[in-house]
PDB file of N, CA, C and O in Angstrom:
ATOM      1  N   MET A   1    -123.944 -74.007  69.534  1.00  0.00           N
ATOM      2  CA  MET A   1    -125.324 -74.736  70.088  1.00  0.00           C
ATOM      3  C   MET A   1    -125.454 -75.676  69.039  1.00  0.00           C
ATOM      4  O   MET A   1    -125.850 -75.287  67.940  1.00  0.00           O
ATOM      5  N   PRO A   2    -125.156 -76.934  69.248  1.00  0.00           N
ATOM      6  CA  PRO A   2    -125.574 -78.031  68.271  1.00  0.00           C
ATOM      7  C   PRO A   2    -127.014 -78.538  68.593  1.00  0.00           C
ATOM      8  O   PRO A   2    -127.348 -78.870  69.729  1.00  0.00           O
ATOM      9  N   VAL A   3    -127.925 -78.575  67.400  1.00  0.00           N
ATOM     10  CA  VAL A   3    -129.177 -79.203  67.631  1.00  0.00           C
ATOM     11  C   VAL A   3    -129.117 -80.424  66.823  1.00  0.00           C
ATOM     12  O   VAL A   3    -128.400 -80.494  65.825  1.00  0.00           O
ATOM     13  N   VAL A   4    -129.877 -81.417  67.245  1.00  0.00           N
ATOM     14  CA  VAL A   4    -129.816 -82.730  66.665  1.00  0.00           C
ATOM     15  C   VAL A   4    -131.330 -83.183  66.713  1.00  0.00           C
ATOM     16  O   VAL A   4    -131.927 -83.342  67.777  1.00  0.00           O
ATOM     17  N   ARG A   5    -131.873 -83.367  65.524  1.00  0.00           N
ATOM     18  CA  ARG A   5    -133.257 -83.937  65.250  1.00  0.00           C
ATOM     19  C   ARG A   5    -133.126 -85.504  65.088  1.00  0.00           C
ATOM     20  O   ARG A   5    -132.277 -86.019  64.361  1.00  0.00           O
ATOM     21  N   VAL A   6    -134.021 -86.193  65.812  1.00  0.00           N
ATOM     22  CA  VAL A   6    -134.029 -87.555  65.784  1.00  0.00           C
ATOM     23  C   VAL A   6    -135.553 -87.804  65.278  1.00  0.00           C
ATOM     24  O   VAL A   6    -136.487 -87.420  65.983  1.00  0.00           O
ATOM     25  N   SER A   7    -135.791 -88.488  63.977  1.00  0.00           N
ATOM     26  CA  SER A   7    -137.018 -88.902  63.562  1.00  0.00           C
ATOM     27  C   SER A   7    -137.113 -90.360  63.484  1.00  0.00           C
ATOM     28  O   SER A   7    -136.275 -91.063  62.919  1.00  0.00           O
ATOM     29  N   PHE A   8    -138.163 -90.789  64.072  1.00  0.00           N
ATOM     30  CA  PHE A   8    -138.318 -92.241  64.088  1.00  0.00           C
ATOM     31  C   PHE A   8    -139.933 -92.207  64.388  1.00  0.00           C
ATOM     32  O   PHE A   8    -140.588 -91.226  64.742  1.00  0.00           O
ATOM     33  N   PHE A   9    -140.442 -93.672  64.125  1.00  0.00           N
ATOM     34  CA  PHE A   9    -141.913 -93.937  64.483  1.00  0.00           C
ATOM     35  C   PHE A   9    -142.104 -93.859  65.975  1.00  0.00           C
ATOM     36  O   PHE A   9    -141.242 -94.221  66.775  1.00  0.00           O
ATOM     37  N   ALA A  10    -143.437 -93.299  66.351  1.00  0.00           N
ATOM     38  CA  ALA A  10    -143.798 -93.224  67.616  1.00  0.00           C
ATOM     39  C   ALA A  10    -143.755 -94.514  68.350  1.00  0.00           C
ATOM     40  O   ALA A  10    -143.818 -95.583  67.742  1.00  0.00           O
ATOM     41  N   GLY A  11    -143.652 -94.446  69.594  1.00  0.00           N
ATOM     42  CA  GLY A  11    -143.726 -95.538  70.555  1.00  0.00           C
ATOM     43  C   GLY A  11    -142.544 -95.897  71.411  1.00  0.00           C
ATOM     44  O   GLY A  11    -142.617 -96.838  72.201  1.00  0.00           O
ATOM     45  N   ARG A  12    -141.559 -95.242  71.287  1.00  0.00           N
ATOM     46  CA  ARG A  12    -140.425 -95.321  72.385  1.00  0.00           C
ATOM     47  C   ARG A  12    -140.737 -94.770  73.682  1.00  0.00           C
ATOM     48  O   ARG A  12    -141.318 -93.688  73.759  1.00  0.00           O
ATOM     49  N   SER A  13    -140.445 -95.335  74.571  1.00  0.00           N
ATOM     50  CA  SER A  13    -140.529 -94.745  75.930  1.00  0.00           C
ATOM     51  C   SER A  13    -139.721 -93.607  76.323  1.00  0.00           C
ATOM     52  O   SER A  13    -138.618 -93.441  75.803  1.00  0.00           O
ATOM     53  N   PRO A  14    -140.214 -92.745  77.267  1.00  0.00           N
ATOM     54  CA  PRO A  14    -139.471 -91.550  77.828  1.00  0.00           C
ATOM     55  C   PRO A  14    -138.148 -92.011  78.257  1.00  0.00           C
ATOM     56  O   PRO A  14    -137.202 -91.235  78.115  1.00  0.00           O
ATOM     57  N   GLU A  15    -137.965 -93.123  78.742  1.00  0.00           N
ATOM     58  CA  GLU A  15    -136.709 -93.662  79.138  1.00  0.00           C
ATOM     59  C   GLU A  15    -135.728 -93.991  78.121  1.00  0.00           C
ATOM     60  O   GLU A  15    -134.539 -93.749  78.324  1.00  0.00           O
ATOM     61  N   LYS A  16    -136.138 -94.533  77.022  1.00  0.00           N
ATOM     62  CA  LYS A  16    -135.429 -94.836  75.854  1.00  0.00           C
ATOM     63  C   LYS A  16    -134.851 -93.461  75.110  1.00  0.00           C
ATOM     64  O   LYS A  16    -133.707 -93.359  74.668  1.00  0.00           O
ATOM     65  N   LYS A  17    -135.804 -92.496  75.064  1.00  0.00           N
ATOM     66  CA  LYS A  17    -135.489 -91.298  74.505  1.00  0.00           C
ATOM     67  C   LYS A  17    -134.360 -90.531  75.266  1.00  0.00           C
ATOM     68  O   LYS A  17    -133.472 -89.933  74.658  1.00  0.00           O
ATOM     69  N   ARG A  18    -134.442 -90.580  76.619  1.00  0.00           N
ATOM     70  CA  ARG A  18    -133.584 -90.051  77.615  1.00  0.00           C
ATOM     71  C   ARG A  18    -132.031 -90.613  77.239  1.00  0.00           C
ATOM     72  O   ARG A  18    -131.025 -89.923  77.082  1.00  0.00           O
ATOM     73  N   GLN A  19    -132.158 -92.122  77.144  1.00  0.00           N
ATOM     74  CA  GLN A  19    -130.909 -92.811  76.788  1.00  0.00           C
ATOM     75  C   GLN A  19    -130.388 -92.218  75.472  1.00  0.00           C
ATOM     76  O   GLN A  19    -129.252 -91.757  75.364  1.00  0.00           O
ATOM     77  N   ILE A  20    -131.283 -92.259  74.484  1.00  0.00           N
ATOM     78  CA  ILE A  20    -130.597 -91.878  73.060  1.00  0.00           C
ATOM     79  C   ILE A  20    -130.131 -90.404  73.097  1.00  0.00           C
ATOM     80  O   ILE A  20    -129.160 -90.007  72.452  1.00  0.00           O
ATOM     81  N   ALA A  21    -131.038 -89.467  74.053  1.00  0.00           N
ATOM     82  CA  ALA A  21    -130.382 -88.145  74.064  1.00  0.00           C
ATOM     83  C   ALA A  21    -129.126 -88.129  74.747  1.00  0.00           C
ATOM     84  O   ALA A  21    -128.245 -87.432  74.244  1.00  0.00           O
ATOM     85  N   GLU A  22    -128.880 -88.738  75.759  1.00  0.00           N
ATOM     86  CA  GLU A  22    -127.698 -88.804  76.522  1.00  0.00           C
ATOM     87  C   GLU A  22    -126.599 -89.348  75.785  1.00  0.00           C
ATOM     88  O   GLU A  22    -125.483 -88.870  75.994  1.00  0.00           O
ATOM     89  N   ALA A  23    -126.736 -90.252  74.974  1.00  0.00           N
ATOM     90  CA  ALA A  23    -125.611 -90.722  74.211  1.00  0.00           C
ATOM     91  C   ALA A  23    -125.193 -89.882  73.027  1.00  0.00           C
ATOM     92  O   ALA A  23    -124.002 -89.829  72.724  1.00  0.00           O
ATOM     93  N   ILE A  24    -126.197 -89.158  72.275  1.00  0.00           N
ATOM     94  CA  ILE A  24    -125.993 -88.111  71.416  1.00  0.00           C
ATOM     95  C   ILE A  24    -125.136 -86.979  72.102  1.00  0.00           C
ATOM     96  O   ILE A  24    -124.118 -86.520  71.582  1.00  0.00           O
ATOM     97  N   THR A  25    -125.638 -86.573  73.307  1.00  0.00           N
ATOM     98  CA  THR A  25    -125.179 -85.211  73.955  1.00  0.00           C
ATOM     99  C   THR A  25    -123.626 -85.766  74.279  1.00  0.00           C
ATOM    100  O   THR A  25    -122.675 -85.028  74.020  1.00  0.00           O
ATOM    101  N   SER A  26    -123.453 -86.835  74.741  1.00  0.00           N
ATOM    102  CA  SER A  26    -122.041 -87.126  75.258  1.00  0.00           C
ATOM    103  C   SER A  26    -121.109 -87.178  73.986  1.00  0.00           C
ATOM    104  O   SER A  26    -119.960 -86.736  73.995  1.00  0.00           O
ATOM    105  N   ALA A  27    -121.788 -87.832  72.754  1.00  0.00           N
ATOM    106  CA  ALA A  27    -120.768 -87.723  71.769  1.00  0.00           C
ATOM    107  C   ALA A  27    -120.472 -86.394  71.187  1.00  0.00           C
ATOM    108  O   ALA A  27    -119.455 -86.202  70.521  1.00  0.00           O
ATOM    109  N   LEU A  28    -121.318 -85.509  71.421  1.00  0.00           N
ATOM    110  CA  LEU A  28    -121.032 -84.161  70.928  1.00  0.00           C
ATOM    111  C   LEU A  28    -120.110 -83.347  71.924  1.00  0.00           C
ATOM    112  O   LEU A  28    -119.282 -82.496  71.600  1.00  0.00           O
ATOM    113  N   VAL A  29    -120.405 -83.759  73.143  1.00  0.00           N
ATOM    114  CA  VAL A  29    -119.377 -83.131  74.243  1.00  0.00           C
ATOM    115  C   VAL A  29    -117.786 -83.837  74.123  1.00  0.00           C
ATOM    116  O   VAL A  29    -116.769 -83.144  74.123  1.00  0.00           O
ATOM    117  N   ASP A  30    -117.781 -85.082  74.039  1.00  0.00           N
ATOM    118  CA  ASP A  30    -116.616 -85.952  73.849  1.00  0.00           C
ATOM    119  C   ASP A  30    -115.769 -85.808  72.677  1.00  0.00           C
ATOM    120  O   ASP A  30    -114.561 -85.573  72.668  1.00  0.00           O
ATOM    121  N   ILE A  31    -116.635 -85.994  71.584  1.00  0.00           N
ATOM    122  CA  ILE A  31    -115.898 -85.746  70.391  1.00  0.00           C
ATOM    123  C   ILE A  31    -115.885 -84.474  69.730  1.00  0.00           C
ATOM    124  O   ILE A  31    -114.864 -84.020  69.212  1.00  0.00           O
ATOM    125  N   GLY A  32    -117.100 -83.828  69.734  1.00  0.00           N
ATOM    126  CA  GLY A  32    -117.419 -82.313  69.020  1.00  0.00           C
ATOM    127  C   GLY A  32    -116.803 -81.373  70.048  1.00  0.00           C
ATOM    128  O   GLY A  32    -116.486 -80.296  69.543  1.00  0.00           O
ATOM    129  N   GLY A  33    -116.545 -81.480  71.347  1.00  0.00           N
ATOM    130  CA  GLY A  33    -116.004 -80.456  71.993  1.00  0.00           C
ATOM    131  C   GLY A  33    -117.233 -79.395  72.548  1.00  0.00           C
ATOM    132  O   GLY A  33    -116.938 -78.261  72.928  1.00  0.00           O
ATOM    133  N   SER A  34    -118.451 -79.829  72.549  1.00  0.00           N
ATOM    134  CA  SER A  34    -119.577 -78.905  72.631  1.00  0.00           C
ATOM    135  C   SER A  34    -119.658 -78.865  74.301  1.00  0.00           C
ATOM    136  O   SER A  34    -119.193 -79.797  74.957  1.00  0.00           O
ATOM    137  N   LYS A  35    -120.238 -77.799  74.885  1.00  0.00           N
ATOM    138  CA  LYS A  35    -120.791 -77.921  76.145  1.00  0.00           C
ATOM    139  C   LYS A  35    -122.026 -78.573  76.232  1.00  0.00           C
ATOM    140  O   LYS A  35    -122.905 -78.427  75.383  1.00  0.00           O
ATOM    141  N   ARG A  36    -122.135 -79.308  77.247  1.00  0.00           N
ATOM    142  CA  ARG A  36    -123.140 -80.368  77.534  1.00  0.00           C
ATOM    143  C   ARG A  36    -124.484 -79.375  77.671  1.00  0.00           C
ATOM    144  O   ARG A  36    -125.519 -79.815  77.172  1.00  0.00           O
ATOM    145  N   ASP A  37    -124.523 -78.222  78.238  1.00  0.00           N
ATOM    146  CA  ASP A  37    -125.846 -77.651  78.403  1.00  0.00           C
ATOM    147  C   ASP A  37    -126.198 -76.838  77.321  1.00  0.00           C
ATOM    148  O   ASP A  37    -127.192 -76.117  77.406  1.00  0.00           O
ATOM    149  N   ALA A  38    -125.335 -76.870  76.064  1.00  0.00           N
ATOM    150  CA  ALA A  38    -125.659 -76.281  74.764  1.00  0.00           C
ATOM    151  C   ALA A  38    -126.197 -77.155  73.808  1.00  0.00           C
ATOM    152  O   ALA A  38    -126.663 -76.717  72.756  1.00  0.00           O
ATOM    153  N   VAL A  39    -126.168 -78.759  74.167  1.00  0.00           N
ATOM    154  CA  VAL A  39    -126.657 -79.543  73.263  1.00  0.00           C
ATOM    155  C   VAL A  39    -128.043 -79.755  73.363  1.00  0.00           C
ATOM    156  O   VAL A  39    -128.565 -80.026  74.445  1.00  0.00           O
ATOM    157  N   ASN A  40    -128.776 -79.637  72.155  1.00  0.00           N
ATOM    158  CA  ASN A  40    -130.302 -79.745  71.922  1.00  0.00           C
ATOM    159  C   ASN A  40    -130.515 -80.927  71.149  1.00  0.00           C
ATOM    160  O   ASN A  40    -129.921 -81.085  70.082  1.00  0.00           O
ATOM    161  N   VAL A  41    -131.446 -81.905  71.674  1.00  0.00           N
ATOM    162  CA  VAL A  41    -131.759 -82.897  70.942  1.00  0.00           C
ATOM    163  C   VAL A  41    -133.361 -83.051  70.947  1.00  0.00           C
ATOM    164  O   VAL A  41    -134.021 -83.203  71.975  1.00  0.00           O
ATOM    165  N   ILE A  42    -133.849 -82.994  69.735  1.00  0.00           N
ATOM    166  CA  ILE A  42    -135.232 -82.894  69.580  1.00  0.00           C
ATOM    167  C   ILE A  42    -135.768 -84.257  68.774  1.00  0.00           C
ATOM    168  O   ILE A  42    -135.223 -84.714  67.770  1.00  0.00           O
ATOM    169  N   PHE A  43    -136.852 -84.760  69.374  1.00  0.00           N
ATOM    170  CA  PHE A  43    -137.493 -86.069  68.883  1.00  0.00           C
ATOM    171  C   PHE A  43    -138.658 -85.572  68.055  1.00  0.00           C
ATOM    172  O   PHE A  43    -139.505 -84.792  68.492  1.00  0.00           O
ATOM    173  N   ASP A  44    -138.647 -86.084  66.802  1.00  0.00           N
ATOM    174  CA  ASP A  44    -139.884 -85.908  65.906  1.00  0.00           C
ATOM    175  C   ASP A  44    -140.587 -87.407  65.931  1.00  0.00           C
ATOM    176  O   ASP A  44    -140.029 -88.299  65.291  1.00  0.00           O
ATOM    177  N   ASN A  45    -141.630 -87.656  66.557  1.00  0.00           N
ATOM    178  CA  ASN A  45    -142.468 -89.025  66.497  1.00  0.00           C
ATOM    179  C   ASN A  45    -143.455 -88.929  65.546  1.00  0.00           C
ATOM    180  O   ASN A  45    -144.323 -88.057  65.573  1.00  0.00           O
ATOM    181  N   PHE A  46    -143.344 -89.982  64.508  1.00  0.00           N
ATOM    182  CA  PHE A  46    -144.540 -90.106  63.567  1.00  0.00           C
ATOM    183  C   PHE A  46    -145.202 -91.344  63.473  1.00  0.00           C
ATOM    184  O   PHE A  46    -144.582 -92.403  63.569  1.00  0.00           O
ATOM    185  N   ALA A  47    -146.386 -91.288  63.297  1.00  0.00           N
ATOM    186  CA  ALA A  47    -147.190 -92.524  63.109  1.00  0.00           C
ATOM    187  C   ALA A  47    -146.656 -93.032  61.941  1.00  0.00           C
ATOM    188  O   ALA A  47    -146.164 -92.270  61.109  1.00  0.00           O
ATOM    189  N   LYS A  48    -146.702 -94.506  61.739  1.00  0.00           N
ATOM    190  CA  LYS A  48    -146.332 -94.910  60.404  1.00  0.00           C
ATOM    191  C   LYS A  48    -147.121 -94.685  59.251  1.00  0.00           C
ATOM    192  O   LYS A  48    -146.567 -94.907  58.174  1.00  0.00           O
ATOM    193  N   GLU A  49    -148.422 -94.250  59.240  1.00  0.00           N
ATOM    194  CA  GLU A  49    -149.046 -93.831  58.121  1.00  0.00           C
ATOM    195  C   GLU A  49    -148.810 -92.536  57.615  1.00  0.00           C
ATOM    196  O   GLU A  49    -149.301 -92.087  56.579  1.00  0.00           O
ATOM    197  N   ASP A  50    -147.867 -91.817  58.556  1.00  0.00           N
ATOM    198  CA  ASP A  50    -147.312 -90.416  58.239  1.00  0.00           C
ATOM    199  C   ASP A  50    -146.016 -90.382  57.599  1.00  0.00           C
ATOM    200  O   ASP A  50    -145.519 -89.324  57.213  1.00  0.00           O
ATOM    201  N   TRP A  51    -145.391 -91.634  57.461  1.00  0.00           N
ATOM    202  CA  TRP A  51    -144.122 -91.667  56.961  1.00  0.00           C
ATOM    203  C   TRP A  51    -143.939 -92.473  55.490  1.00  0.00           C
ATOM    204  O   TRP A  51    -143.982 -93.697  55.359  1.00  0.00           O
ATOM    205  N   VAL A  52    -143.764 -91.673  54.619  1.00  0.00           N
ATOM    206  CA  VAL A  52    -144.098 -92.145  53.318  1.00  0.00           C
ATOM    207  C   VAL A  52    -142.666 -92.057  52.464  1.00  0.00           C
ATOM    208  O   VAL A  52    -142.031 -91.018  52.287  1.00  0.00           O
ATOM    209  N   ILE A  53    -142.279 -93.473  51.942  1.00  0.00           N
ATOM    210  CA  ILE A  53    -141.150 -93.514  51.186  1.00  0.00           C
ATOM    211  C   ILE A  53    -141.616 -94.281  49.772  1.00  0.00           C
ATOM    212  O   ILE A  53    -142.290 -95.293  49.582  1.00  0.00           O
ATOM    213  N   GLY A  54    -141.072 -93.511  49.029  1.00  0.00           N
ATOM    214  CA  GLY A  54    -141.433 -93.923  47.308  1.00  0.00           C
ATOM    215  C   GLY A  54    -142.800 -94.126  47.138  1.00  0.00           C
ATOM    216  O   GLY A  54    -143.319 -95.092  46.577  1.00  0.00           O
ATOM    217  N   GLY A  55    -143.469 -92.987  47.747  1.00  0.00           N
ATOM    218  CA  GLY A  55    -145.082 -92.974  47.427  1.00  0.00           C
ATOM    219  C   GLY A  55    -145.946 -93.822  48.113  1.00  0.00           C
ATOM    220  O   GLY A  55    -147.149 -93.823  47.849  1.00  0.00           O
ATOM    221  N   ALA A  56    -145.413 -94.621  49.058  1.00  0.00           N
ATOM    222  CA  ALA A  56    -146.283 -95.519  49.681  1.00  0.00           C
ATOM    223  C   ALA A  56    -145.915 -95.334  51.217  1.00  0.00           C
ATOM    224  O   ALA A  56    -144.740 -95.221  51.568  1.00  0.00           O
ATOM    225  N   PRO A  57    -147.042 -95.308  52.173  1.00  0.00           N
ATOM    226  CA  PRO A  57    -146.892 -95.235  53.473  1.00  0.00           C
ATOM    227  C   PRO A  57    -146.063 -96.473  54.001  1.00  0.00           C
ATOM    228  O   PRO A  57    -146.216 -97.601  53.531  1.00  0.00           O
ATOM    229  N   GLU A  58    -145.171 -96.174  55.016  1.00  0.00           N
ATOM    230  CA  GLU A  58    -144.237 -97.329  55.426  1.00  0.00           C
ATOM    231  C   GLU A  58    -145.019 -98.334  55.884  1.00  0.00           C
ATOM    232  O   GLU A  58    -144.598 -99.449  55.575  1.00  0.00           O
ATOM    233  N   PHE A  59    -146.159 -98.308  56.607  1.00  0.00           N
ATOM    234  CA  PHE A  59    -146.935 -99.305  56.933  1.00  0.00           C
ATOM    235  C   PHE A  59    -147.548-100.127  56.198  1.00  0.00           C
ATOM    236  O   PHE A  59    -148.008-101.186  56.626  1.00  0.00           O
ATOM    237  N   GLN A  60    -147.647 -99.662  54.762  1.00  0.00           N
ATOM    238  CA  GLN A  60    -148.258-100.703  53.888  1.00  0.00           C
ATOM    239  C   GLN A  60    -147.214-101.471  53.065  1.00  0.00           C
ATOM    240  O   GLN A  60    -147.543-102.305  52.222  1.00  0.00           O
ATOM    241  N   LYS A  61    -145.878-101.139  53.360  1.00  0.00           N
ATOM    242  CA  LYS A  61    -144.760-101.854  52.599  1.00  0.00           C
ATOM    243  C   LYS A  61    -144.665-103.348  53.352  1.00  0.00           C
ATOM    244  O   LYS A  61    -144.770-103.551  54.562  1.00  0.00           O
ATOM    245  N   LYS A  62    -144.458-104.244  52.394  1.00  0.00           N
ATOM    246  CA  LYS A  62    -144.155-105.670  52.664  1.00  0.00           C
ATOM    247  C   LYS A  62    -142.785-105.794  53.439  1.00  0.00           C
ATOM    248  O   LYS A  62    -141.835-105.074  53.133  1.00  0.00           O
ATOM    249  N   ALA A  63    -142.715-106.703  54.421  1.00  0.00           N
ATOM    250  CA  ALA A  63    -141.347-107.091  54.900  1.00  0.00           C
ATOM    251  C   ALA A  63    -140.535-107.748  53.877  1.00  0.00           C
ATOM    252  O   ALA A  63    -141.093-108.514  53.091  1.00  0.00           O
ATOM    253  N   PRO A  64    -139.404-107.553  53.808  1.00  0.00           N
ATOM    254  CA  PRO A  64    -138.373-108.373  52.899  1.00  0.00           C
ATOM    255  C   PRO A  64    -138.534-109.779  52.980  1.00  0.00           C
ATOM    256  O   PRO A  64    -138.549-110.237  54.122  1.00  0.00           O
ATOM    257  N   GLU A  65    -138.655-110.552  52.056  1.00  0.00           N
ATOM    258  CA  GLU A  65    -138.790-112.163  52.027  1.00  0.00           C
ATOM    259  C   GLU A  65    -137.510-112.670  52.086  1.00  0.00           C
ATOM    260  O   GLU A  65    -137.329-113.888  52.078  1.00  0.00           O
TER     261      GLU A  65
END
């Protein structure tokens, strides 16, 4: 029973998540030999202020110049 967690910033549509889950599921079936109904994809959606890298929330970081 493969379990894949996908973590990213909130805001993707249910359709985009479905497409991502389908691609991950297909890869595990085609490449990994898993049974389709055994593949679990879990989405963790975070607000940018809840994602901290190097001690600073992601939303406070400056874009590369």
